[in-house]
C-alpha positions, 0 to 999 in steps of 0.5 A: 078198527079206527083209521087215523088220518096218518093211515089214510095218507100212508095208504094213498102214498102206497097206491101212488108209489105202486102206480109210479113203479108200474109206470116205470116198469111199463116204460122199461118194457116198452123200451126193450120191446120197441114200437113197431113202425106203421107198415114195418111188416112190408119191409123186405125183398119180395120176388116172383112179380107178375109181367115185367116186374122181377122183384120189389124191395121195401126199405125203412130209412132211419127217418122218413117214410118207407121206400119202394124200389122196383126191379123190372125185366128189360130185354133179358136184363134186370133194370132198376126203376128207382126207389120212391117214398111210399104212400100209406093207406090205412083201414080208417082215417085215424087208424094206424093199421096199414093196409097198403103201400103205393108209389107212382114210377115215371118210366118216360114212356108210361106211368106205372102205379104200384100198390102193395097189399098185405095178405093174411099169408106171408105174401103181398098182393101187387097191383100195377096200373100202366098209363101210357104217356108216349102218345102211342095208341096202346091201351092203359092196362092193369095186372095183379099178382102175388109177391113172396118174401125172399131174404131178410128185411132191408133197413137203411143205415142212417147217413153219415155226416159226410154223406149228408153234405155230398148230395147226389148230383143231377144227371149231366145232359146228353149230347151226341159227341160223348157220354158226360159224367155226373160229378162224383159223390165219393171221390177216391183220388183225382177225378175218379170215383167208386162204383158199386159193381154189384148194384149197377143198373140202367134207369130211364129218365126223361127219354134218356137211359142212365147208367148208374149205381145207387149213389152215382149217375155214371153215364148218360146214353141219351135215347139209345137203349141198345147202346146203354145195354152195351155200356152195362155189359162192359161195366159188368164184364170187367166188374168195373169198380172205379170210373175216371174222367179227365178234363172239363170238355164235353168229350172228356176222356173216360177210363175204367178200373177194376181192382185198381187196374185198367182192364186188359182182356177184350170182350167178344165182338168188342169194337176197339182201335189200336193206339200207339201210345208213343205217338199220342200228343196234345196239339193245338188246332185253331183255338182247340186243343186236340189229343191226337195219335199221329194226326188222328184225333182222339179227343177235342178238349176245346180251350181246356189245354190242361185237360188235354195234356193230362189225358196224354199223360194218362194214356202214356203212363197207363199204357192205354193201347186200345180205345173201344167204342160202345157204338160208333154210329150212335155215340163218339164216346169211348173207354180204354183197355191197357196193353 
């Protein structure tokens, strides 16, 4: 049989069209199946950690590297070490096969080097190296253990445009005259911001203990860890979901709300002082504006007369009849209960 040049052209065109069609099908299949990101098998919540580690969450942000978040056991409480970008270790320089994830957590008194290894079973091997940086005579040490999966994979949602604009603020510096608040990142009304009640924790930072949720740095307790735990107890007992501050002085008034109301029921062993709201006033002493109850100083607002008068208005309008203290020996800061 003799093949004409037109037959050869037709055959070539047929081969080309078949190849193009197969390529298109492959593209569709690839789009439907999706491409598994390197290290995706690490994503999830992993529990039963060794030593002072309670559980670890590995999350996959919409962009950027995986993140490792460690939750430790701190004197009977679960404390959040924070979340850090994970460094990926593969089985070869040019390989996409992830063997381990690592991150280094600075807890102030020590560096904790975390390494997560994928195991053949549905588990991770956790290696922790503790390197003390507090000048103590303690030896650096290593521990290892197994982490088991708990719950489903955690994937972070892409941030909204508004969230991208509102950067998380730096923690306000500690001073022993009060508990400064960081600027709010999610304003509700006035000088109040929302608090994620279910994700409140203490985070060590540069020798200080910070009370925060995943978005806001709420209060800085300085080096007083036991007092910080008192603050955490207050927040969790009342299930505080809104934090309010008045004025701009270092000793600004701070009060909490839960479900829209200032808490009423006192905690056990709470250190509170009764306040007669009808006797609260803003008075000027020398160059300072003082919020006082019948002469007893509650707050020194310095030159911030507007803040002092706003504090008086809130105390009266919300009937804030009890001023409570975390620890009067350590901190002068307080919060309020209503009648």
